[in-house]
C-alpha positions as CSV (number, residue, x, y, z in Angstrom):
1,M,12.7,37.9,17.3
2,D,11.6,34.4,18.0
3,C,10.6,33.7,21.4
4,Q,12.8,31.0,23.1
5,N,10.3,30.2,25.9
6,W,6.7,29.7,24.4
7,Q,5.2,29.1,28.0
8,Q,6.2,32.5,29.0
9,C,5.3,34.1,25.7
10,H,1.7,32.5,26.1
11,R,0.9,34.4,29.3
12,P,-2.0,37.0,29.1
13,R,-0.8,40.3,27.5
14,S,-2.2,43.8,27.1
15,M,-5.0,44.5,24.7
16,S,-2.6,46.7,22.7
17,T,-0.7,43.4,21.6
18,P,-1.0,42.9,17.8
19,Y,-3.4,40.2,16.7
20,P,-2.7,37.2,16.8
21,H,-0.3,38.0,19.7
22,F,1.2,34.5,20.5
23,C,4.9,34.0,19.7
24,P,5.6,30.3,18.9
25,P,8.9,28.5,19.6
26,I,11.5,28.5,16.7
27,D,10.5,24.8,15.8
28,D,6.9,25.6,15.8
29,P,5.3,23.7,12.9
30,A,2.1,25.8,13.0
31,D,1.2,28.7,10.7
32,F,-0.8,30.6,13.3
33,S,-1.6,30.3,17.1
34,F,-4.8,31.3,18.8
35,K,-5.7,31.4,22.4
36,I,-9.1,29.7,23.5
37,L,-11.0,29.9,26.7
38,V,-13.4,27.2,27.8
39,I,-15.7,28.6,30.4
40,G,-18.8,27.2,32.2
41,D,-20.1,26.1,35.4
42,T,-18.4,23.6,37.6
43,C,-18.8,20.0,36.7
44,V,-20.3,20.5,33.1
45,G,-17.4,18.6,31.7
46,K,-14.9,21.3,30.7
47,T,-11.8,19.3,31.4
48,S,-13.1,16.1,29.9
49,F,-14.0,18.1,26.7
50,I,-10.4,19.6,26.4
51,N,-9.1,16.2,27.1
52,M,-11.0,14.6,24.4
53,F,-9.8,17.2,21.9
54,C,-6.2,17.5,22.8
55,E,-5.5,13.8,24.0
56,H,-8.4,11.8,22.5
57,V,-9.1,10.3,25.8
58,F,-12.0,10.3,28.2
59,K,-11.2,9.9,32.1
60,E,-14.0,8.8,34.3
61,N,-14.3,10.4,37.7
62,G,-12.1,13.5,36.9
63,T,-11.3,16.0,39.6
64,G,-12.4,19.6,39.2
65,T,-9.9,22.3,37.8
66,I,-8.4,24.6,40.3
67,G,-7.5,27.9,38.9
68,M,-6.3,27.4,35.2
69,D,-4.8,24.6,33.0
70,L,-3.2,25.0,29.5
71,K,-3.4,22.3,26.8
72,K,-2.6,22.7,23.2
73,N,-3.3,21.0,19.9
74,I,-2.7,21.6,16.1
75,I,-5.6,21.4,13.7
76,N,-5.7,21.8,9.7
77,V,-8.2,24.3,8.5
78,D,-8.2,25.5,4.9
79,G,-4.6,24.1,4.2
80,K,-3.3,26.1,7.3
81,K,-1.9,24.5,10.5
82,I,-3.4,26.2,13.6
83,R,-2.2,25.9,17.0
84,L,-4.9,26.1,19.5
85,L,-4.1,27.0,23.1
86,V,-6.7,25.8,25.1
87,W,-7.2,27.2,28.8
88,D,-9.3,25.1,31.2
89,T,-10.9,27.5,33.6
90,A,-12.3,26.8,37.0
91,G,-16.1,27.3,37.0
92,Q,-16.5,27.6,40.8
93,E,-17.7,31.1,41.8
94,R,-14.9,31.7,44.1
95,F,-12.4,31.4,41.1
96,R,-14.4,33.8,38.9
97,T,-12.0,36.7,39.6
98,L,-9.0,34.6,38.6
99,T,-10.8,33.6,35.4
100,T,-11.4,37.2,34.3
101,A,-7.7,38.0,34.3
102,Y,-7.2,35.2,31.6
103,Y,-9.9,36.6,29.3
104,R,-7.3,39.2,28.2
105,G,-5.8,38.1,24.8
106,A,-8.3,35.4,24.1
107,M,-9.4,35.2,20.6
108,G,-12.1,32.6,20.9
109,I,-14.4,31.3,23.8
110,I,-16.2,28.1,24.2
111,I,-19.2,28.5,26.6
112,L,-19.9,25.1,27.8
113,Y,-23.0,23.8,29.8
114,D,-24.4,20.4,30.7
115,V,-27.6,19.3,28.9
116,T,-28.6,17.3,32.0
117,R,-28.4,20.3,34.3
118,E,-30.8,23.1,33.8
119,T,-29.0,25.5,36.1
120,S,-25.7,25.4,34.1
121,F,-27.7,26.5,31.1
122,D,-29.5,29.1,33.2
123,H,-26.1,30.5,34.0
124,V,-24.9,30.8,30.4
125,T,-26.2,34.5,30.3
126,S,-24.1,35.2,33.5
127,W,-21.0,34.0,31.6
128,L,-21.9,36.1,28.7
129,D,-22.1,39.1,30.9
130,D,-18.6,38.3,32.1
131,I,-17.4,38.0,28.6
132,A,-18.9,41.4,27.8
133,R,-17.1,43.0,30.8
134,N,-13.8,41.7,29.7
135,V,-13.2,41.4,26.2
136,S,-14.2,42.9,22.8
137,P,-17.9,42.4,21.9
138,D,-16.8,40.8,18.5
139,I,-14.9,38.0,20.1
140,C,-15.5,34.6,18.5
141,K,-17.9,32.3,20.6
142,V,-19.4,29.0,20.4
143,L,-22.2,27.6,22.8
144,V,-21.8,24.0,23.5
145,G,-24.3,21.7,25.0
146,N,-22.2,18.8,26.5
147,K,-23.2,15.3,27.5
148,S,-25.5,14.9,24.5
149,D,-25.1,11.2,24.8
150,F,-27.2,11.3,27.9
151,T,-30.6,11.5,26.1
152,R,-32.8,10.2,28.8
153,A,-31.2,12.5,31.5
154,R,-31.6,15.6,29.4
155,R,-33.1,18.6,31.1
156,V,-32.4,21.3,28.5
157,P,-34.3,21.1,25.3
158,S,-32.1,21.8,22.1
159,K,-34.6,24.5,21.2
160,R,-33.9,26.7,24.2
161,A,-30.2,26.7,23.4
162,I,-30.6,27.3,19.6
163,T,-33.0,30.3,20.6
164,L,-30.3,31.8,22.8
165,S,-27.5,31.4,20.5
166,E,-29.5,33.0,17.8
167,A,-30.4,35.9,20.0
168,F,-26.5,36.5,20.5
169,N,-25.5,35.6,17.1
170,F,-23.1,32.7,17.6
171,P,-23.1,29.0,16.6
172,Y,-24.7,26.3,18.9
173,I,-23.4,22.8,18.8
174,E,-24.3,19.8,20.8
175,A,-21.4,17.4,21.7
176,S,-20.2,14.6,24.1
177,A,-16.7,14.7,25.9
178,K,-17.4,11.0,26.4
179,T,-17.9,9.8,23.0
180,G,-16.1,12.4,21.2
181,E,-19.0,13.3,19.1
182,N,-18.8,16.9,17.7
183,V,-15.9,17.8,19.9
184,E,-13.4,18.4,17.0
185,N,-16.4,20.1,15.0
186,V,-16.7,22.6,17.9
187,F,-13.0,23.7,17.8
188,E,-13.0,23.8,14.0
189,T,-16.1,26.0,13.9
190,L,-14.4,28.5,16.3
191,T,-11.1,28.4,14.5
192,R,-12.9,29.4,11.2
193,Q,-14.4,32.3,13.2
194,M,-11.2,33.3,14.3
195,L,-9.4,33.1,11.0
196,D,-12.4,35.2,9.5
197,R,-12.0,37.8,12.1
198,Y,-8.1,37.8,11.6
199,N,-8.8,38.5,7.9
200,K,-11.1,41.4,8.9
201,K,-8.8,42.8,11.4
202,M,-5.9,42.9,8.9
203,N,-8.2,44.7,6.5
204,T,-7.2,42.6,3.5
205,N,-8.8,40.2,1.1
206,R,-5.5,38.4,0.5
207,P,-5.2,34.7,1.7
208,L,-3.6,34.1,5.1
209,L,0.1,33.7,4.6
210,P,2.2,31.4,7.0
211,R,4.7,32.9,9.4
212,P,8.2,33.1,8.0
213,T,10.5,30.6,9.4
214,T,13.7,31.6,11.2
215,T,15.8,30.7,8.3
216,E,13.8,32.8,6.1
217,K,14.0,35.7,8.5
218,I,17.9,35.5,8.6
219,E,18.1,35.4,4.8
220,L,15.7,38.5,4.5
221,L,17.9,40.3,7.1
222,A,21.0,39.5,5.2
223,K,19.5,40.9,1.9
224,K,18.5,44.3,3.8
225,K,22.0,44.5,5.1
226,S,23.6,44.1,1.7
227,T,21.3,46.7,0.2
228,F,22.3,49.4,2.7
229,S,26.1,48.6,2.8
230,V,28.4,51.4,3.2
231,C,31.1,52.1,0.7
232,S,34.6,52.0,2.3
233,C,36.4,53.9,-0.3
């Protein structure tokens, strides 16, 4: 049955829920829907990064996120419309317990650090420990060095980040929430990983098929009923 309230449907669910587990509204134009978390230290630019992807805007002097915030966007990958439900998480240590509750059900995680703040990069391993404690080890991940446009203020060499990402076997991309450079590339890279994982989880080599529309479901149900009709004679 189609969910009438997508906001309620997108709340975290148990790990036993089928993958992917989000139920879109009836008029949803997307073929698939994936939950993504953007995590990292406070003030690394998580909110600005998400706003650039979802709204194509950069806001100066943004305020820190308290708790969680949800934004969504639809992208096209390999001819499929993919809805991405992007959760913005508070990076402050005092909100870390709240963040862990939202790991459940996530299919992709973007780990963001600030290339101009070495401490934010040093804490990446701590975030990876959090991920390991709360989700499956094969969850899709991308490491992102934000603020790549601040070339003179850089404190973390690209080579350090590449070495770390290779050690944990996930992609590394440098991007700028301010200019928009590589922002869409980050989400597209992660989405391709999630689609590949979906194929493997379904244990099939068939191409992904779009979710049937409500009208198609009604027609299929009507055919089943006619097949099992009982004779009244």
